[in-house]
Backbone as CSV, one residue per row, in Angstrom:
resi,resn,N_x,N_y,N_z,CA_x,CA_y,CA_z,C_x,C_y,C_z
1,MET,84.978,-39.829,-94.004,86.380,-39.487,-93.920,86.602,-38.483,-92.783
2,GLN,87.594,-38.764,-91.964,87.876,-37.939,-90.792,88.791,-36.783,-91.170
3,LYS,88.449,-35.594,-90.656,89.263,-34.406,-90.914,90.504,-34.436,-90.027
4,SER,91.616,-34.012,-90.555,92.844,-33.894,-89.759,92.724,-32.675,-88.848
5,MET,93.185,-32.817,-87.625,93.098,-31.690,-86.696,94.026,-30.543,-87.101
6,PHE,94.917,-30.789,-88.034,95.860,-29.757,-88.461,95.384,-28.981,-89.675
7,LYS,94.184,-29.241,-90.147,93.671,-28.523,-91.314,93.314,-27.092,-90.941
8,SER,92.851,-26.892,-89.747,92.443,-25.569,-89.311,93.666,-24.788,-88.826
9,LYS,93.759,-23.522,-89.270,94.888,-22.692,-88.848,94.892,-22.481,-87.338
10,SER,93.735,-22.308,-86.749,93.689,-22.076,-85.301,94.145,-23.329,-84.550
11,ASN,93.851,-24.517,-85.087,94.348,-25.742,-84.453,95.864,-25.829,-84.577
12,GLN,96.391,-25.436,-85.711,97.837,-25.459,-85.908,98.526,-24.497,-84.948
13,ILE,98.000,-23.293,-84.826,98.578,-22.291,-83.930,98.463,-22.761,-82.485
14,GLY,97.323,-23.294,-82.123,97.122,-23.815,-80.774,98.099,-24.919,-80.445
15,PHE,98.346,-25.811,-81.402,99.276,-26.914,-81.188,100.701,-26.391,-81.012
16,ILE,101.085,-25.406,-81.805,102.424,-24.811,-81.705,102.582,-24.119,-80.351
17,VAL,101.575,-23.368,-79.929,101.618,-22.706,-78.621,101.758,-23.752,-77.518
18,PHE,101.012,-24.851,-77.622,101.095,-25.923,-76.637,102.511,-26.485,-76.576
19,LEU,103.129,-26.735,-77.731,104.492,-27.278,-77.747,105.496,-26.303,-77.138
20,VAL,105.362,-25.023,-77.441,106.263,-24.013,-76.889,106.110,-23.956,-75.372
21,LEU,104.881,-23.941,-74.885,104.655,-23.910,-73.438,105.200,-25.155,-72.765
22,LEU,105.050,-26.295,-73.409,105.579,-27.546,-72.866,107.108,-27.479,-72.781
23,LEU,107.749,-26.966,-73.811,109.199,-26.808,-73.826,109.652,-25.851,-72.719
24,VAL,108.982,-24.718,-72.579,109.310,-23.754,-71.535,109.157,-24.398,-70.156
25,TYR,108.118,-25.169,-69.966,107.889,-25.854,-68.695,109.045,-26.802,-68.366
26,PHE,109.464,-27.598,-69.343,110.549,-28.550,-69.089,111.880,-27.845,-68.841
27,ILE,112.139,-26.769,-69.540,113.357,-25.994,-69.291,113.309,-25.402,-67.886
28,TYR,112.173,-24.851,-67.505,112.021,-24.297,-66.164,112.230,-25.376,-65.100
29,GLN,111.649,-26.533,-65.305,111.803,-27.629,-64.353,113.275,-28.029,-64.220
30,TYR,113.969,-28.076,-65.352,115.384,-28.435,-65.325,116.191,-27.409,-64.530
31,LEU,115.969,-26.126,-64.818,116.742,-25.078,-64.167,116.443,-24.975,-62.679
32,THR,115.191,-25.156,-62.307,114.841,-24.995,-60.897,115.081,-26.251,-60.078
33,SER,115.174,-27.387,-60.727,115.382,-28.609,-59.951,116.860,-28.978,-59.847
34,TYR,117.698,-28.309,-60.604,119.118,-28.596,-60.550,119.656,-28.228,-59.176
35,SER,120.380,-29.105,-58.597,120.951,-28.888,-57.275,122.203,-28.022,-57.405
36,VAL,122.180,-26.884,-56.742,123.326,-25.986,-56.760,124.358,-26.527,-55.773
37,PRO,125.588,-26.651,-56.196,126.597,-27.226,-55.302,126.952,-26.295,-54.147
38,ASP,127.436,-26.877,-53.081,128.028,-26.085,-52.003,129.505,-25.948,-52.354
39,ILE,129.948,-24.727,-52.497,131.334,-24.467,-52.886,132.045,-23.791,-51.724
40,ALA,133.224,-24.273,-51.400,134.041,-23.651,-50.360,134.810,-22.505,-51.021
41,PHE,134.217,-21.325,-51.040,134.826,-20.191,-51.725,136.144,-19.762,-51.090
42,ASN,136.316,-20.022,-49.817,137.579,-19.660,-49.172,138.715,-20.595,-49.598
43,LYS,138.387,-21.719,-50.231,139.408,-22.660,-50.699,139.530,-22.688,-52.221
44,LEU,138.683,-21.956,-52.895,138.679,-21.930,-54.355,139.890,-21.155,-54.868
45,LYS,140.579,-21.702,-55.853,141.740,-21.030,-56.438,141.249,-20.021,-57.471
46,LEU,141.378,-18.747,-57.115,140.955,-17.655,-57.982,142.160,-16.826,-58.403
47,TYR,141.970,-16.110,-59.522,143.032,-15.278,-60.074,142.439,-13.934,-60.461
48,ASP,143.253,-12.873,-60.358,142.790,-11.583,-60.836,142.942,-11.540,-62.354
49,LEU,142.594,-10.424,-62.958,142.639,-10.336,-64.421,144.067,-10.253,-64.963
50,ASN,145.052,-10.153,-64.056,146.466,-10.233,-64.450,147.010,-11.642,-64.235
51,GLU,146.112,-12.562,-63.940,146.416,-13.979,-63.711,147.256,-14.212,-62.452
52,GLN,147.171,-13.298,-61.500,147.846,-13.460,-60.219,146.880,-14.114,-59.230
53,PRO,147.362,-15.053,-58.421,146.481,-15.709,-57.444,145.853,-14.693,-56.482
54,VAL,144.596,-14.942,-56.156,143.849,-14.063,-55.260,143.221,-14.917,-54.167
55,LYS,143.380,-14.488,-52.949,142.691,-15.145,-51.831,141.488,-14.276,-51.507
56,LEU,140.322,-14.870,-51.572,139.094,-14.130,-51.292,139.072,-13.682,-49.849
57,ASN,138.907,-12.391,-49.655,138.831,-11.825,-48.318,137.437,-11.214,-48.176
58,ILE,136.613,-11.798,-47.327,135.249,-11.321,-47.146,135.143,-10.723,-45.741
59,THR,134.966,-9.423,-45.670,134.780,-8.764,-44.382,133.348,-8.266,-44.219
60,GLU,132.620,-8.187,-45.319,131.241,-7.735,-45.284,130.333,-8.842,-44.734
61,ASP,129.166,-8.451,-44.249,128.199,-9.431,-43.746,127.730,-10.373,-44.849
62,LYS,127.512,-9.789,-46.030,127.000,-10.589,-47.146,127.668,-10.149,-48.443
63,VAL,128.013,-11.133,-49.263,128.630,-10.879,-50.563,127.923,-11.743,-51.593
64,LEU,127.617,-11.151,-52.733,127.003,-11.882,-53.833,128.094,-12.357,-54.767
65,ILE,128.121,-13.648,-55.036,129.076,-14.208,-55.994,128.279,-14.768,-57.163
66,SER,128.580,-14.284,-58.351,127.912,-14.745,-59.563,128.927,-15.455,-60.443
67,CYS,128.684,-16.720,-60.697,129.529,-17.496,-61.610,128.913,-17.368,-62.995
68,GLY,129.655,-16.793,-63.926,129.077,-16.521,-65.228,130.113,-16.426,-66.327
69,ALA,129.644,-15.938,-67.488,130.502,-15.822,-68.661,130.018,-14.691,-69.560
70,SER,130.934,-14.116,-70.298,130.603,-12.991,-71.177,129.673,-13.399,-72.316
71,TRP,129.730,-14.651,-72.736,128.907,-15.117,-73.851,127.479,-15.442,-73.410
72,CYS,127.224,-15.468,-72.118,125.936,-15.863,-71.549,124.987,-14.663,-71.487
73,PRO,123.907,-14.667,-72.280,122.991,-13.522,-72.262,122.338,-13.310,-70.892
74,ASN,122.038,-14.377,-70.175,121.430,-14.226,-68.846,122.418,-13.631,-67.848
75,CYS,123.693,-13.962,-68.002,124.719,-13.387,-67.122,124.822,-11.882,-67.347
76,ARG,124.846,-11.469,-68.612,124.937,-10.044,-68.938,123.697,-9.297,-68.442
77,SER,122.543,-9.875,-68.667,121.285,-9.259,-68.234,121.234,-9.132,-66.717
78,GLU,121.644,-10.190,-66.038,121.638,-10.186,-64.577,122.518,-9.074,-64.021
79,LEU,123.735,-8.943,-64.531,124.655,-7.922,-64.029,124.131,-6.518,-64.307
80,LYS,123.546,-6.342,-65.479,122.967,-5.040,-65.829,121.832,-4.698,-64.866
81,ASN,120.961,-5.673,-64.590,119.837,-5.442,-63.678,120.305,-5.187,-62.249
82,LEU,121.305,-5.934,-61.802,121.836,-5.720,-60.452,122.482,-4.346,-60.333
83,GLU,123.241,-3.965,-61.343,123.888,-2.655,-61.320,122.833,-1.553,-61.227
84,GLN,121.781,-1.655,-62.007,120.703,-0.665,-61.988,119.998,-0.647,-60.625
85,TYR,119.749,-1.825,-60.090,119.091,-1.932,-58.788,119.923,-1.246,-57.704
86,PHE,121.228,-1.485,-57.685,122.079,-0.891,-56.662,122.209,0.622,-56.845
87,LYS,122.137,1.101,-58.095,122.148,2.553,-58.321,120.886,3.183,-57.744
88,GLU,119.761,2.493,-57.935,118.475,3.020,-57.464,118.266,2.804,-55.969
89,ASN,118.983,1.860,-55.372,118.824,1.522,-53.965,120.184,1.475,-53.271
90,PRO,120.841,2.629,-53.111,122.201,2.622,-52.561,122.287,2.017,-51.162
91,GLU,121.201,2.035,-50.418,121.218,1.429,-49.079,121.268,-0.091,-49.137
92,LYS,121.000,-0.679,-50.299,120.982,-2.127,-50.447,122.278,-2.678,-51.041
93,ILE,123.233,-1.841,-51.337,124.448,-2.281,-52.026,125.163,-3.375,-51.241
94,VAL,125.504,-4.421,-51.954,126.363,-5.468,-51.408,127.553,-5.600,-52.359
95,ARG,128.597,-6.146,-51.857,129.775,-6.416,-52.692,129.406,-7.544,-53.658
96,CYS,129.681,-7.319,-54.923,129.387,-8.329,-55.951,130.688,-8.794,-56.589
97,ILE,130.847,-10.090,-56.647,132.027,-10.700,-57.250,131.556,-11.580,-58.394
98,VAL,132.143,-11.376,-59.553,131.827,-12.196,-60.725,133.023,-13.106,-60.963
99,ILE,132.741,-14.398,-61.097,133.797,-15.373,-61.371,133.531,-15.969,-62.742
100,SER,134.562,-15.983,-63.582,134.452,-16.538,-64.927,135.619,-17.476,-65.199
101,ASN,135.395,-18.427,-66.069,136.499,-19.321,-66.440,137.013,-19.008,-67.843
102,GLU,136.718,-17.818,-68.307,137.197,-17.390,-69.621,138.601,-16.804,-69.492
103,SER,139.179,-16.468,-70.622,140.526,-15.898,-70.605,140.494,-14.484,-70.030
104,PRO,141.612,-14.043,-69.448,141.651,-12.710,-68.830,141.269,-11.583,-69.786
105,ASP,141.728,-11.659,-71.040,141.410,-10.571,-71.968,139.925,-10.534,-72.304
106,VAL,139.268,-11.679,-72.397,137.828,-11.720,-72.672,137.051,-11.126,-71.498
107,VAL,137.435,-11.493,-70.290,136.746,-10.992,-69.097,136.994,-9.493,-68.938
108,GLU,138.206,-9.052,-69.200,138.531,-7.620,-69.121,137.673,-6.822,-70.109
109,LYS,137.549,-7.318,-71.337,136.708,-6.633,-72.339,135.254,-6.597,-71.895
110,TRP,134.765,-7.718,-71.342,133.387,-7.802,-70.853,133.145,-6.771,-69.749
111,LYS,134.036,-6.713,-68.798,133.911,-5.777,-67.678,133.942,-4.334,-68.177
112,ASN,134.903,-4.033,-69.041,135.063,-2.660,-69.524,133.958,-2.233,-70.477
113,LYS,133.474,-3.146,-71.289,132.418,-2.807,-72.259,131.179,-2.271,-71.558
114,TYR,130.806,-2.900,-70.452,129.595,-2.511,-69.744,129.887,-1.652,-68.513
115,GLN,131.181,-1.392,-68.233,131.585,-0.554,-67.095,130.981,-1.047,-65.781
116,TYR,130.980,-2.352,-65.605,130.446,-2.932,-64.378,131.295,-2.512,-63.183
117,PRO,130.664,-2.170,-62.061,131.415,-1.799,-60.862,131.793,-3.005,-60.003
118,PHE,131.543,-4.196,-60.493,131.768,-5.407,-59.717,133.221,-5.882,-59.845
119,GLU,133.632,-6.710,-58.891,134.954,-7.332,-58.948,134.867,-8.547,-59.862
120,PHE,135.862,-8.737,-60.698,135.897,-9.890,-61.596,137.134,-10.720,-61.286
121,TYR,136.917,-12.027,-61.144,138.007,-12.953,-60.904,137.898,-14.114,-61.877
122,LEU,139.008,-14.796,-62.028,139.077,-15.935,-62.938,139.224,-17.229,-62.149
123,ILE,138.724,-18.294,-62.732,138.923,-19.628,-62.177,139.447,-20.492,-63.323
124,ALA,140.427,-21.303,-63.055,141.037,-22.126,-64.101,140.215,-23.383,-64.394
125,ASN,139.347,-23.747,-63.466,138.557,-24.971,-63.636,137.460,-24.794,-64.676
126,GLU,137.044,-25.927,-65.229,135.822,-25.941,-66.017,134.673,-25.969,-65.009
127,TRP,133.549,-25.382,-65.343,132.438,-25.293,-64.390,132.014,-26.646,-63.817
128,PRO,131.829,-27.677,-64.643,131.396,-28.964,-64.065,132.370,-29.535,-63.027
129,GLU,133.646,-29.162,-63.103,134.626,-29.657,-62.133,134.317,-29.197,-60.711
130,ILE,133.632,-28.064,-60.585,133.265,-27.597,-59.250,131.760,-27.737,-59.005
131,GLY,131.081,-28.420,-59.907,129.665,-28.728,-59.712,128.678,-27.786,-60.361
132,ILE,129.149,-26.817,-61.121,128.247,-25.858,-61.760,127.929,-26.330,-63.183
133,LYS,126.629,-26.431,-63.457,126.194,-26.889,-64.774,125.363,-25.854,-65.508
134,VAL,124.931,-24.816,-64.811,124.070,-23.785,-65.401,124.672,-22.422,-65.086
135,LEU,124.733,-21.559,-66.096,125.197,-20.184,-65.893,124.044,-19.230,-66.124
136,PRO,123.948,-18.196,-65.337,124.730,-17.940,-64.145,124.263,-18.816,-62.973
137,THR,125.165,-19.037,-62.041,124.843,-19.641,-60.756,125.311,-18.649,-59.699
138,ASN,124.431,-18.354,-58.756,124.672,-17.283,-57.793,124.664,-17.780,-56.365
139,PHE,125.493,-17.124,-55.563,125.612,-17.458,-54.153,125.633,-16.165,-53.350
140,LEU,124.914,-16.137,-52.272,125.031,-15.068,-51.295,125.739,-15.703,-50.120
141,ILE,126.931,-15.178,-49.788,127.719,-15.804,-48.723,127.988,-14.808,-47.603
142,SER,128.249,-15.357,-46.439,128.543,-14.529,-45.263,130.044,-14.315,-45.142
143,SER,130.421,-13.493,-44.177,131.845,-13.226,-43.952,132.582,-14.471,-43.472
144,GLU,131.836,-15.454,-42.974,132.451,-16.734,-42.565,132.454,-17.742,-43.718
145,PHE,132.126,-17.270,-44.922,132.071,-18.095,-46.131,130.937,-19.129,-46.089
146,LYS,129.936,-18.898,-45.263,128.762,-19.765,-45.243,127.826,-19.335,-46.364
147,ILE,127.273,-20.298,-47.068,126.334,-19.984,-48.140,124.968,-19.710,-47.513
148,ILE,124.469,-18.497,-47.718,123.177,-18.081,-47.177,122.060,-18.478,-48.140
149,ARG,122.264,-18.177,-49.411,121.302,-18.540,-50.461,122.077,-18.879,-51.726
150,LYS,121.462,-19.696,-52.575,122.087,-20.040,-53.851,120.992,-20.315,-54.868
151,LYS,121.313,-20.072,-56.135,120.319,-20.248,-57.194,120.998,-20.376,-58.543
152,THR,120.452,-21.259,-59.370,120.900,-21.332,-60.757,120.026,-20.413,-61.588
153,GLY,120.564,-19.983,-62.705,119.813,-19.106,-63.596,119.878,-17.668,-63.125
154,GLU,119.382,-16.799,-63.987,119.438,-15.368,-63.717,118.621,-15.007,-62.486
155,ILE,119.201,-14.208,-61.628,118.476,-13.715,-60.459,118.004,-12.299,-60.739
156,THR,116.998,-11.912,-60.028,116.578,-10.521,-60.035,116.942,-9.968,-58.661
157,PRO,117.074,-8.672,-58.535,117.429,-8.112,-57.226,116.458,-8.532,-56.121
158,SER,115.202,-8.701,-56.450,114.225,-9.063,-55.419,114.506,-10.438,-54.815
159,PHE,115.217,-11.286,-55.552,115.530,-12.614,-55.012,116.374,-12.505,-53.747
160,PHE,117.282,-11.553,-53.712,118.173,-11.382,-52.577,117.734,-10.249,-51.644
161,GLU,116.693,-9.540,-52.002,116.310,-8.354,-51.244,116.067,-8.623,-49.768
162,ASN,115.444,-9.742,-49.422,115.178,-10.047,-48.017,116.460,-10.290,-47.236
163,GLU,117.526,-10.647,-47.934,118.789,-10.946,-47.271,119.718,-9.733,-47.193
164,ILE,119.446,-8.738,-48.016,120.351,-7.571,-48.096,119.836,-6.476,-47.175
165,HIS,120.680,-6.018,-46.287,120.298,-4.945,-45.367,121.151,-3.734,-45.614
């Protein structure tokens, strides 16, 4: 009679670890292989938190735009980490713009709860309508609205460090 490989506790734990690692691998592959859309930010219809139309005016060499949401744990973590990084590295500060498609009161509460120093704007579109399928999705853009770098998922400050002067 053949023994089942699941009789041993170490085999069971090993199998569970294998499944978890396999799941993490597939999630990572999905997030990193997703094509980030090219968005014409100078043509995007944005609104301030009072629901008034806003035309994006970029005069800085580089601006970080993070498309996110208050309910997204990676979005909250990313903003917290970026805020801390810029406090510790004032010479690296770039203008950060957060765009959300949530209601103005939800975004206002999110901004005020964490006292983020970033600009927050609203977009009326659903994310897939402009090609975004993963939050957060980040863009580093130039003053000419050219996309310098883009990435889905949470970024760390080091991801943009080579681009920030």
